[in-house]
All heavy atoms as TSV, in Angstrom:
chain	resi	resn	atom	element	x	y	z
A	1	MET	N	N	-14.624	-14.760	-5.158
A	1	MET	CA	C	-13.229	-14.447	-5.391
A	1	MET	C	C	-12.394	-15.462	-4.607
A	1	MET	O	O	-12.535	-15.585	-3.396
A	1	MET	CB	C	-12.934	-13.021	-4.920
A	1	MET	CG	C	-11.511	-12.606	-5.132
A	1	MET	SD	S	-11.121	-10.919	-4.592
A	1	MET	CE	C	-12.116	-9.937	-5.677
A	2	ASP	N	N	-11.513	-16.165	-5.304
A	2	ASP	CA	C	-10.694	-17.153	-4.617
A	2	ASP	C	C	-9.409	-16.514	-4.077
A	2	ASP	O	O	-9.142	-15.326	-4.289
A	2	ASP	CB	C	-10.393	-18.351	-5.521
A	2	ASP	CG	C	-9.496	-18.012	-6.706
A	2	ASP	OD1	O	-8.902	-16.921	-6.734
A	2	ASP	OD2	O	-9.373	-18.856	-7.602
A	3	LEU	N	N	-8.634	-17.296	-3.374
A	3	LEU	CA	C	-7.436	-16.793	-2.700
A	3	LEU	C	C	-6.418	-16.217	-3.683
A	3	LEU	O	O	-5.835	-15.157	-3.429
A	3	LEU	CB	C	-6.805	-17.909	-1.869
A	3	LEU	CG	C	-5.681	-17.520	-0.946
A	3	LEU	CD1	C	-6.119	-16.432	0.019
A	3	LEU	CD2	C	-5.184	-18.743	-0.196
A	4	ALA	N	N	-6.205	-16.876	-4.797
A	4	ALA	CA	C	-5.249	-16.381	-5.795
A	4	ALA	C	C	-5.671	-15.016	-6.331
A	4	ALA	O	O	-4.828	-14.133	-6.539
A	4	ALA	CB	C	-5.115	-17.386	-6.943
A	5	GLN	N	N	-6.960	-14.830	-6.538
A	5	GLN	CA	C	-7.461	-13.536	-7.015
A	5	GLN	C	C	-7.270	-12.455	-5.960
A	5	GLN	O	O	-6.952	-11.313	-6.282
A	5	GLN	CB	C	-8.936	-13.647	-7.387
A	5	GLN	CG	C	-9.189	-14.477	-8.622
A	5	GLN	CD	C	-10.667	-14.749	-8.836
A	5	GLN	OE1	O	-11.411	-14.991	-7.887
A	5	GLN	NE2	N	-11.090	-14.716	-10.097
A	6	ARG	N	N	-7.446	-12.809	-4.711
A	6	ARG	CA	C	-7.254	-11.835	-3.632
A	6	ARG	C	C	-5.794	-11.419	-3.532
A	6	ARG	O	O	-5.486	-10.250	-3.341
A	6	ARG	CB	C	-7.736	-12.413	-2.306
A	6	ARG	CG	C	-9.232	-12.568	-2.267
A	6	ARG	CD	C	-9.683	-13.243	-1.021
A	6	ARG	NE	N	-11.092	-13.592	-1.165
A	6	ARG	CZ	C	-11.868	-13.913	-0.177
A	6	ARG	NH1	N	-11.402	-13.955	1.053
A	6	ARG	NH2	N	-13.128	-14.220	-0.387
A	7	ILE	N	N	-4.898	-12.395	-3.663
A	7	ILE	CA	C	-3.470	-12.076	-3.636
A	7	ILE	C	C	-3.120	-11.185	-4.817
A	7	ILE	O	O	-2.377	-10.208	-4.670
A	7	ILE	CB	C	-2.621	-13.367	-3.628
A	7	ILE	CG1	C	-2.781	-14.069	-2.270
A	7	ILE	CG2	C	-1.154	-13.063	-3.908
A	7	ILE	CD1	C	-2.140	-15.432	-2.191
A	8	GLN	N	N	-3.653	-11.490	-5.982
A	8	GLN	CA	C	-3.405	-10.669	-7.162
A	8	GLN	C	C	-3.921	-9.239	-6.946
A	8	GLN	O	O	-3.254	-8.272	-7.319
A	8	GLN	CB	C	-4.073	-11.294	-8.388
A	8	GLN	CG	C	-3.817	-10.525	-9.660
A	8	GLN	CD	C	-4.546	-11.134	-10.852
A	8	GLN	OE1	O	-5.467	-11.934	-10.712
A	8	GLN	NE2	N	-4.130	-10.736	-12.036
A	9	LEU	N	N	-5.068	-9.104	-6.336
A	9	LEU	CA	C	-5.640	-7.793	-6.061
A	9	LEU	C	C	-4.756	-6.996	-5.092
A	9	LEU	O	O	-4.507	-5.810	-5.296
A	9	LEU	CB	C	-7.050	-7.954	-5.499
A	9	LEU	CG	C	-7.863	-6.686	-5.308
A	9	LEU	CD1	C	-8.075	-5.969	-6.630
A	9	LEU	CD2	C	-9.188	-7.020	-4.664
A	10	MET	N	N	-4.258	-7.655	-4.068
A	10	MET	CA	C	-3.356	-6.984	-3.115
A	10	MET	C	C	-2.047	-6.577	-3.801
A	10	MET	O	O	-1.496	-5.513	-3.517
A	10	MET	CB	C	-3.053	-7.905	-1.932
A	10	MET	CG	C	-4.235	-8.170	-1.037
A	10	MET	SD	S	-4.663	-6.750	-0.019
A	10	MET	CE	C	-6.118	-6.145	-0.820
A	11	ASP	N	N	-1.567	-7.410	-4.716
A	11	ASP	CA	C	-0.368	-7.074	-5.489
A	11	ASP	C	C	-0.619	-5.845	-6.360
A	11	ASP	O	O	0.227	-4.943	-6.443
A	11	ASP	CB	C	0.045	-8.264	-6.358
A	11	ASP	CG	C	1.287	-7.988	-7.174
A	11	ASP	OD1	O	2.256	-7.418	-6.630
A	11	ASP	OD2	O	1.293	-8.356	-8.375
A	12	GLN	N	N	-1.781	-5.768	-6.979
A	12	GLN	CA	C	-2.133	-4.594	-7.787
A	12	GLN	C	C	-2.184	-3.341	-6.927
A	12	GLN	O	O	-1.721	-2.275	-7.339
A	12	GLN	CB	C	-3.470	-4.802	-8.487
A	12	GLN	CG	C	-3.430	-5.794	-9.607
A	12	GLN	CD	C	-4.811	-6.066	-10.194
A	12	GLN	OE1	O	-5.817	-5.532	-9.739
A	12	GLN	NE2	N	-4.859	-6.920	-11.202
A	13	LEU	N	N	-2.727	-3.464	-5.722
A	13	LEU	CA	C	-2.755	-2.330	-4.803
A	13	LEU	C	C	-1.343	-1.892	-4.457
A	13	LEU	O	O	-1.035	-0.696	-4.458
A	13	LEU	CB	C	-3.531	-2.686	-3.536
A	13	LEU	CG	C	-3.531	-1.636	-2.427
A	13	LEU	CD1	C	-4.148	-0.317	-2.921
A	13	LEU	CD2	C	-4.257	-2.160	-1.204
A	14	GLY	N	N	-0.468	-2.834	-4.195
A	14	GLY	CA	C	0.929	-2.505	-3.897
A	14	GLY	C	C	1.607	-1.780	-5.045
A	14	GLY	O	O	2.347	-0.811	-4.831
A	15	ARG	N	N	1.351	-2.239	-6.260
A	15	ARG	CA	C	1.935	-1.562	-7.427
A	15	ARG	C	C	1.360	-0.164	-7.597
A	15	ARG	O	O	2.080	0.775	-7.956
A	15	ARG	CB	C	1.736	-2.398	-8.690
A	15	ARG	CG	C	2.722	-3.568	-8.740
A	15	ARG	CD	C	2.682	-4.340	-10.040
A	15	ARG	NE	N	1.680	-5.409	-9.867
A	15	ARG	CZ	C	0.673	-5.631	-10.689
A	15	ARG	NH1	N	0.515	-4.911	-11.762
A	15	ARG	NH2	N	-0.178	-6.604	-10.455
A	16	TYR	N	N	0.079	0.001	-7.309
A	16	TYR	CA	C	-0.533	1.327	-7.386
A	16	TYR	C	C	0.097	2.266	-6.360
A	16	TYR	O	O	0.372	3.427	-6.653
A	16	TYR	CB	C	-2.046	1.238	-7.173
A	16	TYR	CG	C	-2.708	2.590	-7.121
A	16	TYR	CD1	C	-2.887	3.334	-8.287
A	16	TYR	CD2	C	-3.136	3.131	-5.918
A	16	TYR	CE1	C	-3.482	4.588	-8.240
A	16	TYR	CE2	C	-3.740	4.376	-5.865
A	16	TYR	CZ	C	-3.903	5.100	-7.029
A	16	TYR	OH	O	-4.484	6.343	-6.981
A	17	LEU	N	N	0.328	1.765	-5.159
A	17	LEU	CA	C	0.918	2.597	-4.113
A	17	LEU	C	C	2.338	3.035	-4.449
A	17	LEU	O	O	2.819	4.032	-3.921
A	17	LEU	CB	C	0.903	1.865	-2.768
A	17	LEU	CG	C	-0.468	1.656	-2.145
A	17	LEU	CD1	C	-0.353	0.836	-0.868
A	17	LEU	CD2	C	-1.175	2.977	-1.880
A	18	SER	N	N	3.015	2.298	-5.308
A	18	SER	CA	C	4.364	2.695	-5.702
A	18	SER	C	C	4.376	3.512	-6.997
A	18	SER	O	O	5.430	3.904	-7.473
A	18	SER	CB	C	5.265	1.462	-5.854
A	18	SER	OG	O	4.833	0.668	-6.936
A	19	SER	N	N	3.203	3.798	-7.527
A	19	SER	CA	C	3.117	4.565	-8.774
A	19	SER	C	C	3.193	6.065	-8.499
A	19	SER	O	O	3.166	6.504	-7.350
A	19	SER	CB	C	1.802	4.259	-9.497
A	19	SER	OG	O	0.710	4.858	-8.818
A	20	ASN	N	N	3.285	6.819	-9.555
A	20	ASN	CA	C	3.307	8.280	-9.462
A	20	ASN	C	C	1.968	8.873	-9.883
A	20	ASN	O	O	1.919	9.922	-10.506
A	20	ASN	CB	C	4.430	8.848	-10.331
A	20	ASN	CG	C	5.795	8.495	-9.801
A	20	ASN	OD1	O	5.996	8.424	-8.592
A	20	ASN	ND2	N	6.742	8.251	-10.689
A	21	SER	N	N	0.903	8.204	-9.505
A	21	SER	CA	C	-0.435	8.635	-9.866
A	21	SER	C	C	-0.745	10.006	-9.261
A	21	SER	O	O	-0.479	10.255	-8.081
A	21	SER	CB	C	-1.444	7.606	-9.357
A	21	SER	OG	O	-2.729	8.134	-9.278
A	22	GLN	N	N	-1.319	10.870	-10.061
A	22	GLN	CA	C	-1.725	12.187	-9.557
A	22	GLN	C	C	-2.813	12.046	-8.503
A	22	GLN	O	O	-2.828	12.772	-7.510
A	22	GLN	CB	C	-2.200	13.090	-10.702
A	22	GLN	CG	C	-2.558	14.493	-10.255
A	22	GLN	CD	C	-1.385	15.220	-9.601
A	22	GLN	OE1	O	-0.274	15.213	-10.120
A	22	GLN	NE2	N	-1.629	15.847	-8.466
A	23	GLU	N	N	-3.707	11.095	-8.704
A	23	GLU	CA	C	-4.772	10.852	-7.732
A	23	GLU	C	C	-4.188	10.461	-6.372
A	23	GLU	O	O	-4.611	10.984	-5.329
A	23	GLU	CB	C	-5.694	9.746	-8.249
A	23	GLU	CG	C	-6.824	9.415	-7.322
A	23	GLU	CD	C	-7.673	8.268	-7.847
A	23	GLU	OE1	O	-7.133	7.313	-8.431
A	23	GLU	OE2	O	-8.896	8.340	-7.648
A	24	LEU	N	N	-3.201	9.577	-6.361
A	24	LEU	CA	C	-2.561	9.171	-5.118
A	24	LEU	C	C	-1.816	10.349	-4.488
A	24	LEU	O	O	-1.873	10.546	-3.274
A	24	LEU	CB	C	-1.608	8.000	-5.361
A	24	LEU	CG	C	-0.899	7.427	-4.145
A	24	LEU	CD1	C	-1.893	6.953	-3.103
A	24	LEU	CD2	C	0.036	6.296	-4.566
A	25	ALA	N	N	-1.154	11.143	-5.291
A	25	ALA	CA	C	-0.460	12.331	-4.778
A	25	ALA	C	C	-1.447	13.292	-4.123
A	25	ALA	O	O	-1.154	13.880	-3.072
A	25	ALA	CB	C	0.300	13.027	-5.912
A	26	ASP	N	N	-2.615	13.444	-4.713
A	26	ASP	CA	C	-3.646	14.310	-4.139
A	26	ASP	C	C	-4.140	13.777	-2.794
A	26	ASP	O	O	-4.366	14.549	-1.860
A	26	ASP	CB	C	-4.824	14.465	-5.102
A	26	ASP	CG	C	-4.474	15.233	-6.359
A	26	ASP	OD1	O	-3.425	15.917	-6.372
A	26	ASP	OD2	O	-5.242	15.134	-7.340
A	27	VAL	N	N	-4.297	12.468	-2.693
A	27	VAL	CA	C	-4.751	11.860	-1.438
A	27	VAL	C	C	-3.699	12.054	-0.355
A	27	VAL	O	O	-4.022	12.395	0.794
A	27	VAL	CB	C	-5.070	10.364	-1.638
A	27	VAL	CG1	C	-5.280	9.655	-0.315
A	27	VAL	CG2	C	-6.281	10.195	-2.537
A	28	LYS	N	N	-2.433	11.855	-0.696
A	28	LYS	CA	C	-1.345	12.071	0.269
A	28	LYS	C	C	-1.341	13.527	0.740
A	28	LYS	O	O	-1.210	13.790	1.942
A	28	LYS	CB	C	0.002	11.738	-0.362
A	28	LYS	CG	C	0.213	10.286	-0.671
A	28	LYS	CD	C	1.553	10.130	-1.369
A	28	LYS	CE	C	1.784	8.771	-1.941
A	28	LYS	NZ	N	3.073	8.679	-2.659
A	29	ASP	N	N	-1.479	14.435	-0.189
A	29	ASP	CA	C	-1.480	15.862	0.152
A	29	ASP	C	C	-2.658	16.201	1.064
A	29	ASP	O	O	-2.507	16.927	2.047
A	29	ASP	CB	C	-1.527	16.701	-1.130
A	29	ASP	CG	C	-1.458	18.184	-0.849
A	29	ASP	OD1	O	-0.484	18.622	-0.187
A	29	ASP	OD2	O	-2.378	18.907	-1.282
A	30	ARG	N	N	-3.814	15.661	0.751
A	30	ARG	CA	C	-4.993	15.912	1.575
A	30	ARG	C	C	-4.812	15.355	2.987
A	30	ARG	O	O	-5.189	15.991	3.974
A	30	ARG	CB	C	-6.234	15.316	0.926
A	30	ARG	CG	C	-7.515	15.753	1.627
A	30	ARG	CD	C	-8.733	15.304	0.900
A	30	ARG	NE	N	-8.893	13.865	1.134
A	30	ARG	CZ	C	-9.606	13.048	0.395
A	30	ARG	NH1	N	-10.243	13.497	-0.656
A	30	ARG	NH2	N	-9.688	11.778	0.681
A	31	ALA	N	N	-4.189	14.190	3.106
A	31	ALA	CA	C	-3.935	13.596	4.425
A	31	ALA	C	C	-3.045	14.511	5.260
A	31	ALA	O	O	-3.311	14.731	6.445
A	31	ALA	CB	C	-3.289	12.222	4.269
A	32	VAL	N	N	-2.027	15.071	4.634
A	32	VAL	CA	C	-1.101	15.972	5.343
A	32	VAL	C	C	-1.817	17.256	5.757
A	32	VAL	O	O	-1.635	17.739	6.878
A	32	VAL	CB	C	0.140	16.268	4.468
A	32	VAL	CG1	C	0.983	17.374	5.059
A	32	VAL	CG2	C	0.958	15.001	4.265
A	33	ARG	N	N	-2.645	17.774	4.884
A	33	ARG	CA	C	-3.347	19.029	5.194
A	33	ARG	C	C	-4.410	18.847	6.278
A	33	ARG	O	O	-4.640	19.745	7.079
A	33	ARG	CB	C	-4.003	19.612	3.939
A	33	ARG	CG	C	-3.010	20.281	3.003
A	33	ARG	CD	C	-3.693	20.972	1.832
A	33	ARG	NE	N	-4.116	19.979	0.843
A	33	ARG	CZ	C	-5.390	19.732	0.511
A	33	ARG	NH1	N	-6.368	20.408	1.044
A	33	ARG	NH2	N	-5.679	18.816	-0.388
A	34	GLN	N	N	-5.048	17.685	6.320
A	34	GLN	CA	C	-6.165	17.486	7.243
A	34	GLN	C	C	-5.752	16.913	8.595
A	34	GLN	O	O	-6.563	16.897	9.512
A	34	GLN	CB	C	-7.221	16.584	6.600
A	34	GLN	CG	C	-7.934	17.256	5.458
A	34	GLN	CD	C	-9.058	16.403	4.892
A	34	GLN	OE1	O	-9.236	15.246	5.251
A	34	GLN	NE2	N	-9.819	16.976	3.984
A	35	ASN	N	N	-4.535	16.426	8.721
A	35	ASN	CA	C	-4.106	15.832	9.983
A	35	ASN	C	C	-2.684	16.292	10.281
A	35	ASN	O	O	-1.733	15.887	9.619
A	35	ASN	CB	C	-4.176	14.310	9.906
A	35	ASN	CG	C	-3.930	13.644	11.233
A	35	ASN	OD1	O	-3.222	14.169	12.086
A	35	ASN	ND2	N	-4.499	12.466	11.417
A	36	ALA	N	N	-2.542	17.115	11.294
A	36	ALA	CA	C	-1.235	17.686	11.627
A	36	ALA	C	C	-0.218	16.630	12.065
A	36	ALA	O	O	0.982	16.891	12.052
A	36	ALA	CB	C	-1.395	18.731	12.721
A	37	TRP	N	N	-0.675	15.461	12.448
A	37	TRP	CA	C	0.248	14.391	12.819
A	37	TRP	C	C	0.926	13.778	11.602
A	37	TRP	O	O	1.955	13.110	11.734
A	37	TRP	CB	C	-0.488	13.291	13.582
A	37	TRP	CG	C	-0.849	13.692	14.972
A	37	TRP	CD1	C	-2.006	14.296	15.371
A	37	TRP	CD2	C	-0.048	13.553	16.144
A	37	TRP	NE1	N	-1.986	14.532	16.718
A	37	TRP	CE2	C	-0.787	14.080	17.223
A	37	TRP	CE3	C	1.215	13.032	16.385
A	37	TRP	CZ2	C	-0.303	14.084	18.519
A	37	TRP	CZ3	C	1.691	13.045	17.677
A	37	TRP	CH2	C	0.939	13.570	18.726
A	38	PHE	N	N	0.354	13.965	10.438
A	38	PHE	CA	C	0.920	13.410	9.206
A	38	PHE	C	C	1.833	14.443	8.566
A	38	PHE	O	O	1.450	15.592	8.388
A	38	PHE	CB	C	-0.174	13.053	8.203
A	38	PHE	CG	C	-1.073	11.914	8.618
A	38	PHE	CD1	C	-2.191	11.626	7.877
A	38	PHE	CD2	C	-0.821	11.138	9.731
A	38	PHE	CE1	C	-3.033	10.581	8.223
A	38	PHE	CE2	C	-1.650	10.095	10.097
A	38	PHE	CZ	C	-2.764	9.812	9.333
A	39	THR	N	N	3.025	14.019	8.206
A	39	THR	CA	C	3.922	14.856	7.417
A	39	THR	C	C	4.138	14.138	6.090
A	39	THR	O	O	3.888	12.935	5.980
A	39	THR	CB	C	5.284	15.052	8.112
A	39	THR	OG1	O	5.959	13.782	8.191
A	39	THR	CG2	C	5.125	15.656	9.500
A	40	ASN	N	N	4.607	14.862	5.109
A	40	ASN	CA	C	4.879	14.229	3.815
A	40	ASN	C	C	5.820	13.044	3.979
A	40	ASN	O	O	5.610	11.984	3.396
A	40	ASN	CB	C	5.479	15.238	2.838
A	40	ASN	CG	C	4.461	16.215	2.325
A	40	ASN	OD1	O	3.308	15.865	2.115
A	40	ASN	ND2	N	4.870	17.456	2.138
A	41	GLU	N	N	6.855	13.236	4.784
A	41	GLU	CA	C	7.841	12.171	4.976
A	41	GLU	C	C	7.201	10.939	5.615
A	41	GLU	O	O	7.427	9.805	5.168
A	41	GLU	CB	C	8.981	12.666	5.847
A	41	GLU	CG	C	10.045	11.613	6.097
A	41	GLU	CD	C	11.143	12.097	7.024
A	41	GLU	OE1	O	11.121	13.263	7.462
A	41	GLU	OE2	O	12.030	11.279	7.320
A	42	PHE	N	N	6.405	11.129	6.660
A	42	PHE	CA	C	5.779	10.000	7.342
A	42	PHE	C	C	4.787	9.271	6.438
A	42	PHE	O	O	4.700	8.042	6.470
A	42	PHE	CB	C	5.085	10.452	8.617
A	42	PHE	CG	C	6.020	10.870	9.719
A	42	PHE	CD1	C	5.563	11.661	10.753
A	42	PHE	CD2	C	7.353	10.491	9.733
A	42	PHE	CE1	C	6.410	12.060	11.781
A	42	PHE	CE2	C	8.214	10.879	10.749
A	42	PHE	CZ	C	7.743	11.659	11.778
A	43	VAL	N	N	4.041	10.008	5.662
A	43	VAL	CA	C	3.093	9.389	4.734
A	43	VAL	C	C	3.843	8.548	3.709
A	43	VAL	O	O	3.467	7.407	3.425
A	43	VAL	CB	C	2.201	10.456	4.058
A	43	VAL	CG1	C	1.395	9.858	2.922
A	43	VAL	CG2	C	1.285	11.114	5.079
A	44	GLU	N	N	4.922	9.075	3.159
A	44	GLU	CA	C	5.716	8.336	2.180
A	44	GLU	C	C	6.323	7.071	2.791
A	44	GLU	O	O	6.291	6.005	2.177
A	44	GLU	CB	C	6.829	9.221	1.604
A	44	GLU	CG	C	6.333	10.320	0.701
A	44	GLU	CD	C	5.651	9.813	-0.555
A	44	GLU	OE1	O	5.994	8.713	-1.061
A	44	GLU	OE2	O	4.762	10.514	-1.055
A	45	VAL	N	N	6.861	7.193	4.002
A	45	VAL	CA	C	7.458	6.030	4.670
A	45	VAL	C	C	6.389	4.970	4.932
A	45	VAL	O	O	6.608	3.785	4.688
A	45	VAL	CB	C	8.161	6.449	5.981
A	45	VAL	CG1	C	8.510	5.246	6.838
A	45	VAL	CG2	C	9.413	7.255	5.670
A	46	ALA	N	N	5.237	5.390	5.427
A	46	ALA	CA	C	4.161	4.447	5.726
A	46	ALA	C	C	3.695	3.711	4.471
A	46	ALA	O	O	3.567	2.476	4.475
A	46	ALA	CB	C	2.994	5.172	6.382
A	47	ILE	N	N	3.458	4.452	3.414
A	47	ILE	CA	C	2.990	3.825	2.169
A	47	ILE	C	C	4.057	2.901	1.600
A	47	ILE	O	O	3.758	1.789	1.152
A	47	ILE	CB	C	2.552	4.899	1.152
A	47	ILE	CG1	C	1.246	5.535	1.638
A	47	ILE	CG2	C	2.385	4.312	-0.240
A	47	ILE	CD1	C	0.762	6.694	0.807
A	48	ASN	N	N	5.302	3.331	1.639
A	48	ASN	CA	C	6.392	2.493	1.142
A	48	ASN	C	C	6.495	1.197	1.947
A	48	ASN	O	O	6.660	0.118	1.378
A	48	ASN	CB	C	7.720	3.250	1.178
A	48	ASN	CG	C	8.838	2.429	0.592
A	48	ASN	OD1	O	8.768	1.974	-0.534
A	48	ASN	ND2	N	9.873	2.216	1.388
A	49	ASN	N	N	6.396	1.292	3.265
A	49	ASN	CA	C	6.480	0.092	4.103
A	49	ASN	C	C	5.314	-0.849	3.862
A	49	ASN	O	O	5.506	-2.071	3.816
A	49	ASN	CB	C	6.571	0.474	5.576
A	49	ASN	CG	C	7.927	1.011	5.943
A	49	ASN	OD1	O	8.917	0.737	5.284
A	49	ASN	ND2	N	7.971	1.809	6.990
A	50	ILE	N	N	4.136	-0.321	3.706
A	50	ILE	CA	C	2.977	-1.168	3.406
A	50	ILE	C	C	3.192	-1.891	2.087
A	50	ILE	O	O	2.963	-3.098	1.971
A	50	ILE	CB	C	1.682	-0.333	3.372
A	50	ILE	CG1	C	1.332	0.143	4.788
A	50	ILE	CG2	C	0.524	-1.121	2.757
A	50	ILE	CD1	C	0.262	1.214	4.831
A	51	GLN	N	N	3.656	-1.155	1.102
A	51	GLN	CA	C	3.854	-1.730	-0.227
A	51	GLN	C	C	4.959	-2.788	-0.228
A	51	GLN	O	O	4.793	-3.852	-0.801
A	51	GLN	CB	C	4.169	-0.606	-1.222
A	51	GLN	CG	C	4.159	-1.003	-2.666
A	51	GLN	CD	C	5.507	-1.483	-3.158
A	51	GLN	OE1	O	6.546	-1.038	-2.696
A	51	GLN	NE2	N	5.480	-2.406	-4.081
A	52	THR	N	N	6.066	-2.520	0.431
A	52	THR	CA	C	7.204	-3.441	0.359
A	52	THR	C	C	7.161	-4.567	1.383
A	52	THR	O	O	7.693	-5.646	1.126
A	52	THR	CB	C	8.540	-2.690	0.511
A	52	THR	OG1	O	8.554	-2.009	1.767
A	52	THR	CG2	C	8.756	-1.710	-0.622
A	53	GLU	N	N	6.532	-4.334	2.534
A	53	GLU	CA	C	6.550	-5.332	3.603
A	53	GLU	C	C	5.291	-6.181	3.693
A	53	GLU	O	O	5.283	-7.192	4.400
A	53	GLU	CB	C	6.784	-4.646	4.956
A	53	GLU	CG	C	8.077	-3.864	5.045
A	53	GLU	CD	C	9.323	-4.732	4.905
A	53	GLU	OE1	O	9.292	-5.889	5.358
A	53	GLU	OE2	O	10.315	-4.248	4.334
A	54	PHE	N	N	4.220	-5.774	3.025
A	54	PHE	CA	C	2.965	-6.503	3.147
A	54	PHE	C	C	2.337	-6.886	1.811
A	54	PHE	O	O	1.760	-7.955	1.692
A	54	PHE	CB	C	1.943	-5.684	3.951
A	54	PHE	CG	C	2.369	-5.420	5.358
A	54	PHE	CD1	C	2.889	-4.194	5.709
A	54	PHE	CD2	C	2.270	-6.399	6.327
A	54	PHE	CE1	C	3.294	-3.935	7.007
A	54	PHE	CE2	C	2.670	-6.164	7.631
A	54	PHE	CZ	C	3.189	-4.922	7.975
A	55	LEU	N	N	2.379	-6.022	0.838
A	55	LEU	CA	C	1.613	-6.234	-0.398
A	55	LEU	C	C	2.434	-6.857	-1.524
A	55	LEU	O	O	2.248	-6.544	-2.681
A	55	LEU	CB	C	0.988	-4.904	-0.847
A	55	LEU	CG	C	-0.015	-4.312	0.137
A	55	LEU	CD1	C	-0.549	-2.983	-0.389
A	55	LEU	CD2	C	-1.144	-5.270	0.434
A	56	GLN	N	N	3.290	-7.774	-1.171
A	56	GLN	CA	C	4.066	-8.535	-2.147
A	56	GLN	C	C	3.491	-9.948	-2.212
A	56	GLN	O	O	3.207	-10.543	-1.155
A	56	GLN	CB	C	5.540	-8.596	-1.738
A	56	GLN	CG	C	6.211	-7.250	-1.626
A	56	GLN	CD	C	6.331	-6.568	-2.972
A	56	GLN	OE1	O	6.619	-7.210	-3.982
A	56	GLN	NE2	N	6.091	-5.278	-2.997
A	57	PRO	N	N	3.299	-10.495	-3.398
A	57	PRO	CA	C	2.669	-11.818	-3.511
A	57	PRO	C	C	3.343	-12.898	-2.665
A	57	PRO	O	O	2.657	-13.682	-1.998
A	57	PRO	CB	C	2.761	-12.143	-4.996
A	57	PRO	CG	C	2.861	-10.824	-5.662
A	57	PRO	CD	C	3.587	-9.929	-4.714
A	58	THR	N	N	4.672	-12.942	-2.660
A	58	THR	CA	C	5.350	-13.992	-1.886
A	58	THR	C	C	5.139	-13.798	-0.389
A	58	THR	O	O	4.947	-14.771	0.342
A	58	THR	CB	C	6.856	-14.016	-2.196
A	58	THR	OG1	O	7.411	-12.716	-1.985
A	58	THR	CG2	C	7.127	-14.461	-3.614
A	59	LEU	N	N	5.164	-12.565	0.067
A	59	LEU	CA	C	4.932	-12.293	1.483
A	59	LEU	C	C	3.498	-12.629	1.885
A	59	LEU	O	O	3.258	-13.187	2.960
A	59	LEU	CB	C	5.238	-10.830	1.803
A	59	LEU	CG	C	6.685	-10.395	1.603
A	59	LEU	CD1	C	6.815	-8.888	1.792
A	59	LEU	CD2	C	7.598	-11.144	2.551
A	60	LEU	N	N	2.559	-12.291	1.023
A	60	LEU	CA	C	1.164	-12.628	1.296
A	60	LEU	C	C	0.964	-14.137	1.358
A	60	LEU	O	O	0.279	-14.658	2.252
A	60	LEU	CB	C	0.249	-12.019	0.235
A	60	LEU	CG	C	0.111	-10.498	0.280
A	60	LEU	CD1	C	-0.516	-9.985	-1.006
A	60	LEU	CD2	C	-0.718	-10.084	1.486
A	61	GLN	N	N	1.592	-14.851	0.438
A	61	GLN	CA	C	1.464	-16.299	0.400
A	61	GLN	C	C	2.064	-16.930	1.660
A	61	GLN	O	O	1.464	-17.821	2.269
A	61	GLN	CB	C	2.146	-16.874	-0.849
A	61	GLN	CG	C	1.857	-18.323	-1.096
A	61	GLN	CD	C	0.383	-18.576	-1.384
A	61	GLN	OE1	O	-0.267	-17.847	-2.105
A	61	GLN	NE2	N	-0.152	-19.622	-0.786
A	62	GLN	N	N	3.235	-16.449	2.074
A	62	GLN	CA	C	3.863	-16.969	3.296
A	62	GLN	C	C	2.976	-16.707	4.515
A	62	GLN	O	O	2.832	-17.580	5.372
A	62	GLN	CB	C	5.221	-16.300	3.511
A	62	GLN	CG	C	6.278	-16.757	2.543
A	62	GLN	CD	C	7.554	-15.928	2.671
A	62	GLN	OE1	O	7.621	-14.965	3.423
A	62	GLN	NE2	N	8.572	-16.321	1.916
A	63	TRP	N	N	2.405	-15.544	4.596
A	63	TRP	CA	C	1.538	-15.197	5.715
A	63	TRP	C	C	0.304	-16.093	5.736
A	63	TRP	O	O	-0.103	-16.590	6.779
A	63	TRP	CB	C	1.154	-13.724	5.628
A	63	TRP	CG	C	0.205	-13.270	6.671
A	63	TRP	CD1	C	0.451	-13.164	8.011
A	63	TRP	CD2	C	-1.151	-12.880	6.474
A	63	TRP	NE1	N	-0.679	-12.701	8.654
A	63	TRP	CE2	C	-1.674	-12.519	7.733
A	63	TRP	CE3	C	-1.974	-12.772	5.356
A	63	TRP	CZ2	C	-2.980	-12.086	7.895
A	63	TRP	CZ3	C	-3.265	-12.339	5.525
A	63	TRP	CH2	C	-3.755	-12.006	6.787
A	64	LEU	N	N	-0.264	-16.330	4.560
A	64	LEU	CA	C	-1.490	-17.139	4.479
A	64	LEU	C	C	-1.254	-18.625	4.734
A	64	LEU	O	O	-2.200	-19.333	5.073
A	64	LEU	CB	C	-2.147	-16.933	3.115
A	64	LEU	CG	C	-2.766	-15.551	2.928
A	64	LEU	CD1	C	-3.137	-15.328	1.474
A	64	LEU	CD2	C	-3.968	-15.376	3.831
A	65	GLU	N	N	-0.027	-19.087	4.603
A	65	GLU	CA	C	0.267	-20.487	4.861
A	65	GLU	C	C	-0.035	-20.866	6.309
A	65	GLU	O	O	-0.286	-22.033	6.606
A	65	GLU	CB	C	1.719	-20.798	4.525
A	65	GLU	CG	C	1.973	-20.849	3.039
A	65	GLU	CD	C	3.440	-21.008	2.695
A	65	GLU	OE1	O	4.288	-21.092	3.620
A	65	GLU	OE2	O	3.757	-21.055	1.500
A	66	ASN	N	N	-0.028	-19.878	7.196
A	66	ASN	CA	C	-0.327	-20.143	8.600
A	66	ASN	C	C	-1.816	-20.393	8.837
A	66	ASN	O	O	-2.207	-20.787	9.933
A	66	ASN	CB	C	0.134	-18.967	9.467
A	66	ASN	CG	C	1.633	-18.818	9.435
A	66	ASN	OD1	O	2.361	-19.798	9.499
A	66	ASN	ND2	N	2.098	-17.599	9.334
A	67	TYR	N	N	-2.630	-20.135	7.844
A	67	TYR	CA	C	-4.064	-20.284	8.002
A	67	TYR	C	C	-4.558	-21.340	7.074
A	67	TYR	O	O	-5.311	-21.557	6.436
A	67	TYR	CB	C	-4.765	-18.934	7.763
A	67	TYR	CG	C	-4.254	-17.879	8.708
A	67	TYR	CD1	C	-3.249	-16.999	8.324
A	67	TYR	CD2	C	-4.737	-17.792	10.003
A	67	TYR	CE1	C	-2.759	-16.043	9.189
A	67	TYR	CE2	C	-4.256	-16.840	10.891
A	67	TYR	CZ	C	-3.263	-15.969	10.482
A	67	TYR	OH	O	-2.779	-15.037	11.330
C-alpha cells in the first residue's frame, strides 16, 4: 500500500466517522455504557475532532511533508 492509498484510506475513515451509520451509533453507545468517563457529548466531540482535525487529506498531506 503506497502513501496515496493510505491517505485515501484515512479519508474514508473520516467520512465514515461523520456518517449516521447504525453500527457506529451502536459502538458509541457501547462506549458510554461501558466506561463512566465517556458521555455521549464527549464521544461526539472526540470523534468530530478526530474527523475534522486529523483525517482530512490536505491535513494528512501537510503532516506527512515533515517526514
